[in-house]
C-alpha positions as CSV (number, residue, x, y, z in Angstrom):
1,X,-14.2,5.2,40.9
2,X,-11.0,6.8,39.5
3,X,-9.9,7.2,35.8
4,X,-6.5,5.1,36.4
5,X,-9.0,1.8,37.0
6,X,-10.6,2.6,33.2
7,X,-7.6,3.1,31.5
8,X,-4.8,0.0,30.9
9,X,-1.6,0.3,29.3
10,X,-2.7,-1.3,26.5
11,X,-5.1,1.1,25.4
12,X,-3.5,4.2,25.3
13,X,-3.2,5.5,21.8
14,X,-0.7,7.6,20.6
15,X,-1.5,8.9,16.8
16,X,1.5,10.4,15.0
17,X,-0.1,12.7,13.2
18,X,-4.0,14.1,13.6
19,X,-5.7,12.4,11.1
20,X,-7.7,14.4,8.8
21,X,-10.8,11.9,8.9
22,X,-14.8,12.6,9.9
23,X,-15.2,12.4,13.3
24,X,-16.9,9.3,12.6
25,X,-14.1,7.9,11.3
26,X,-11.8,8.8,13.8
27,X,-14.4,6.4,16.8
28,X,-14.0,4.0,13.7
29,X,-10.2,3.8,13.9
30,X,-10.6,4.1,18.0
31,X,-13.3,1.4,18.1
32,X,-11.2,-1.1,16.0
33,X,-7.7,-0.1,18.2
34,X,-9.5,-0.3,21.6
35,X,-11.4,-3.9,20.5
36,X,-8.2,-5.4,19.1
37,X,-7.0,-8.9,20.9
38,X,-10.1,-8.6,22.8
39,X,-13.1,-11.4,22.5
40,X,-15.4,-8.0,21.6
41,X,-13.3,-7.5,18.2
42,X,-16.4,-10.5,17.5
43,X,-19.1,-7.4,17.8
44,X,-17.4,-4.9,16.5
45,X,-20.4,-4.0,14.1
46,X,-23.2,-3.3,16.2
47,X,-20.7,-1.7,18.9
48,X,-20.1,0.8,16.5
49,X,-23.5,1.2,15.2
50,X,-24.4,2.2,19.4
51,X,-21.4,4.4,19.2
52,X,-22.1,6.2,16.0
53,X,-26.1,6.2,17.6
54,X,-25.0,7.8,20.6
55,X,-23.1,10.3,18.8
56,X,-25.7,12.0,16.0
57,X,-28.1,11.7,19.7
58,X,-25.6,14.6,20.6
59,X,-21.9,15.5,20.5
60,X,-19.3,14.0,22.9
61,X,-16.9,16.7,22.6
62,X,-17.7,18.0,25.8
63,X,-15.4,21.1,25.2
64,X,-11.7,22.3,26.3
65,X,-10.0,19.8,23.5
66,X,-12.0,16.7,25.3
67,X,-14.1,14.5,24.0
68,X,-16.1,11.1,25.6
69,X,-17.9,9.2,23.3
70,X,-19.4,6.3,24.6
71,X,-22.3,4.3,25.0
72,X,-24.1,1.0,26.4
73,X,-24.0,-2.8,24.2
74,X,-24.9,-5.6,25.0
75,X,-21.9,-7.1,23.2
76,X,-19.9,-5.9,26.2
77,X,-19.5,-6.7,29.4
78,X,-18.3,-4.7,32.6
79,X,-16.4,-1.5,31.2
80,X,-13.5,-0.9,28.5
81,X,-12.5,2.3,28.3
82,X,-9.3,4.0,25.6
83,X,-7.3,6.8,26.1
84,X,-6.4,8.1,22.2
85,X,-3.7,11.5,21.9
86,X,-3.4,13.4,19.0
87,X,-0.7,15.8,18.7
88,X,-3.2,18.5,16.4
89,X,-6.8,19.3,16.8
90,X,-9.5,17.3,15.3
91,X,-12.6,18.6,14.6
92,X,-15.6,16.5,17.3
93,X,-17.6,18.8,17.0
94,X,-17.5,20.0,20.7
95,X,-19.9,21.6,22.8
96,X,-18.0,24.3,22.7
97,X,-16.7,24.5,19.4
98,X,-13.0,24.2,19.4
99,X,-11.0,21.4,18.3
100,X,-10.2,17.9,20.8
101,X,-6.7,16.6,21.0
102,X,-7.9,14.0,23.6
103,X,-10.8,11.3,23.2
104,X,-11.2,8.8,25.8
105,X,-14.2,6.1,24.2
106,X,-15.9,3.9,27.3
107,X,-18.2,0.6,26.4
108,X,-20.3,-0.2,29.2
109,X,-22.3,-3.7,29.2
110,X,-26.0,-2.7,28.8
111,X,-28.8,-1.7,31.4
112,X,-24.7,-1.0,33.8
113,X,-26.1,3.0,35.0
114,X,-24.1,3.2,38.0
115,X,-21.0,2.8,36.2
116,X,-21.6,4.6,32.9
117,X,-22.1,7.6,35.5
118,X,-19.1,6.9,37.7
119,X,-17.2,6.2,34.4
120,X,-17.7,9.7,32.6
121,X,-17.8,10.9,36.2
122,X,-14.0,9.5,36.5
123,X,-12.9,11.2,33.1
124,X,-14.1,14.5,33.9
125,X,-12.5,14.4,37.7
126,X,-9.3,13.5,36.1
127,X,-9.6,16.2,32.8
128,X,-10.3,19.5,34.7
129,X,-6.9,19.2,36.1
130,X,-5.6,21.1,33.2
131,X,-2.1,20.7,34.4
132,X,-2.5,17.2,33.9
133,X,-4.0,17.5,30.6
134,X,-1.2,19.6,29.5
135,X,1.3,16.7,30.7
136,X,-0.2,13.9,29.1
137,X,-0.4,16.1,25.9
138,X,3.2,17.1,26.0
139,X,4.0,13.0,26.9
140,X,6.4,11.1,24.9
141,X,5.1,7.7,24.7
142,X,2.7,5.9,26.2
143,X,4.8,5.0,29.4
144,X,4.9,8.3,30.8
145,X,1.1,8.6,30.1
146,X,0.3,6.0,32.3
147,X,2.6,6.3,35.0
148,X,1.4,10.0,35.3
149,X,-2.7,8.4,35.0
150,X,-1.4,6.7,37.9
151,X,-0.3,9.2,40.2
152,X,-4.0,10.4,40.1
């Protein structure tokens, strides 16, 4: 699976100002944006609960400015993902104790372990390229970010 298989153009969010909220409030906002205009918005509450429980079990801030909050849910079919870019660092309790600029949210249907692993691996592979990450952070808009993703 490629990262471009996960992220659709309408699921790229650029935050003009980095929020001064807790990571759980940030996740709330990202999840609402991700579910907006989908059939899953009606299941926001149980999906949010699953996402927060997963985050409380172990941080998804993997380091190097990246966080991959994710969860499985019976209320999701297949995979729904989004990419959020923050202009300034946000505290996400990352494993390396450094702030985060990029959050990739992944929601996966329950008992879909194969897709779960492939989704996480595609994010890790994509952002292993530090030049690509830097280009995304310097991007001026969603179209530019999406074109970077498509050139994977």
